[in-house]
Residue, then its C-alpha position, 0 to 999 in steps of 0.5 A: x463515539x457512535x459506530x458510524x462516526x468512528x468509521x468516518x474518523x478512520x478515513x479522514x485524509x490529511x493531504x490530497x494530491x489532486x487529480x491534475x497533480x503529476x509528481x515524481x520523487x520520494x513521498x514521505x508522510x506521517x499522517x495520511x495521504x490521498x493520491x488522485x493524480x499521477x505519481x512516479x517514484x518511491x513511497x516511504x511513509x508511516x501513515x495511511x495511503x489512499x490511491x483514488x480510482x482515477x490515480x496511477x502510481x508507478x513505484x519501485x516500492x510503497x511502504x505505509x501503515x495501511x494502503x487502500x487502492x482504487x486506482x492503478x499501482x505498478x510496484x511492490x507494497x508493504x503495509x504492516x496493518x492492511x491492504x485493501x483493494x477496491x473493485x476498481x483497483x489494478x495492482x501489478x506487484x507483490x504485497x506484504x501485509x498482515x490483513x488483505x481485502x480484495x473486492x470483486x472485480x480487482x485485477x491483481x498480478x503478483x504474490x502476497x506474503x502475509x505478515x504473522x509477527x507484527x511485533x517483529x515486522x520492520x518495513x524499513x529493514x533490508x530484505x535478505x535473499x534466501x541462500x540458494x545453497x541452503x536446503x529448503x524446509x519441508 
């Protein structure tokens, strides 16, 4: 397959929530989804998520294999493959991923944790808060 066709195939989108769409609840999908409108809730997905430049997402948490952000996101993001923030992105929340790309001009207010062991990563496993009585490693 020619190189330019492979790049095109990576960005095919199975489902699109249009610019006039306002959705509240929990989104679950396995392939790929683009949000062009407004979403409030939680995203638990196995597929790829694209957030368009004019989209607004307010989520308690976002889990997807990879996330490309062009719009505004309020909430924590977990993506075992990658997170990409385009120049128009505004992200207010923490990110946990194996690969991160941030374009010039992005507004990002949060922390980032890089995943080192992809084989042992389970985005659906409950997070355990560290025990404050245990000493921190040096």
